[in-house]
N, C-alpha and C positions, 0 to 999 in steps of 0.2 A: 385101510389104512387105522381108521378109528380101532380096529380091533387088534390090529396090533401094539398101537398106544395104551389100549388098556392092559394087553398082557403086560408089557414093559413097566406101568406102572405097579400089576399084582406081583411080578416077580422080585419088584426092588420093593415092595412092602415086607415080601412074608422072608427074604435075607434080611430084612433090615436088622441089626444089632438090638435097637430098641424092643422091635416083636419078638424075640428070638429069644430074650433074656440076658441078652450076652451082650456087653457093649464096647467097643474098641478105646476109649480111654474114659478115666474114672473122673465120678462129674463131682467136684465136690460139693458138700452140701452146705447151705445156708450157715453164716455163725452171727453171733452177737459181738457187733465190733462198737464198743464203747467211747464215747467222745470226750476227748480230753477238757477237762477243766479247769480252770482255773486254781492253783492255791497257793496262797501266799505265805512268803516266808520272809524267817524275819529279816529285819536290817537293822540299820543304824539312822537311816535317815526317820527322823521324829524317833518315837522310842516305840519298842513293843516291851512287852511281861517276860520275853524269854529271848535272848539273841546265842549266836553262837561265835563266837569267838577262835581265836588259835592263841596259844600258851606261849607267851615267853615271862623272863623275869630279871628284876635288878637288885642288885646287894652294893649298893652304894662305898660298902665297908668292904668288899671282897678283896681290895688291893693289898688290905694286910696280910691276907695269905696267899694271894696272887697275882703279887705287885705285875707281873708283867702286862694284865688287863685291869691297873688302876686306874686309869681315865674312860675306860670304856663306859662305867657308871657312875662315873663323879666329874664332872665337872672340874672342880676345885679341889685336887689330889693334895694334899699337902703332905709332901716328902720327909720334913723334918719330924714331925707329931705323926705320921702317917695314920691319918687320920681326912673323912672328906670334910670339907667345909661346905659344901654347897646345902640348898635348902630346895625343897620341892617348889614346883613352879606358884602351890597355891603360897608360898611362904613358910609353909610349914617344916620343922623339924623332921628330915624322915626319922630318927631315931625313936619317936611317938606313935611311930605309926606302920612298924613293922606287921608283916601279916593283917593289915587292916586300910590301905591304902595303895593304890595302881597307879602308875601312868599311861590314861587312855586316850582315845580319840578328841578332836578339840572339842567336838559339839559336845559329849559325853565331858569332860572338864568341865567349860564354860557351865554346863545341869548339875555340877557336883553330882550327877548321878552317882547312886549306890544299888552296888548288886550281891545277890543273894549267888554263891555257887553251890552249884545243882551236880555237876559230873565236869572232870573224875572224882573219885571219891577221896583216892592220896587230896588233891588240892583242898576239897572242902575239908576237911580234918584242919590242915595247916593254915586255909584262910576262907571260915564261911563264910564270910559278907567282907565286901570293900566299899570305900569309896574312892572318886576318882577326882584323885590332889594333886597328878604332877600330871605331864604331857610331854611330848616332843616330836621334833621333826619326824621322826623313824616310826612314831605312832602311830599307824593308822588303821582303820577299820579294816582286815576282821583281827588287828593285832592287840592283844593288851600285856601292859608289861606288868606282873603282879611284882609288891614290895614286897620280895624273902629274903631273909638269910641264907645266905647258899648252905647254910651249915644245918638249920631244920628241913634244908631236902631230902626226901627221902633215897637219891639217887645220889649215883659218885658226878662230880664235875661233868665229867666226858660222856657220861648215859645220861643227862638231863635231857626230858625228852620235849625238845622244842619244838616249840609248832602242833603239839597236842590240842584236839579238838576238846575245846571246855563250854558246857551251857551258865548261860546266865539267867539268873531272873533279876529285874530291875524291882528295887523295894522303894527308891523312893528318885 
């Protein structure tokens, strides 16, 4: 009986795919699998040097040219004078701060944060740096509402790239 068992084992070894050089199924080679690591992302909680926001803009005087949206960017539009009688939340006159101010999330407004626009290039040309002098109920991170004359925008009104990613660097 022992001889028969030995012959079966020897026959199995000789016909083994490993011994004959043929494998029945491919065996994967070991690979290096990196472990995930934590990479901090910019955020509006506290302040970081760089932050990513989404583009929006407002022009309180847009009602002169587009009366159908005169109340959209101006809380106190005066139909008789065709002018906006509102001030920014800081109390400053918006007319003195075109391309230098923005409506920001409340924590940035309270800190009077100042940012340099790094990207996109077209926005950095119009507004290289701005201060958070205004805020509003709809202005929450990741949105920043840039105070820009709509005529200074390099786009037709219907083609304005709302929600374009913007990269900012905090300077103060």
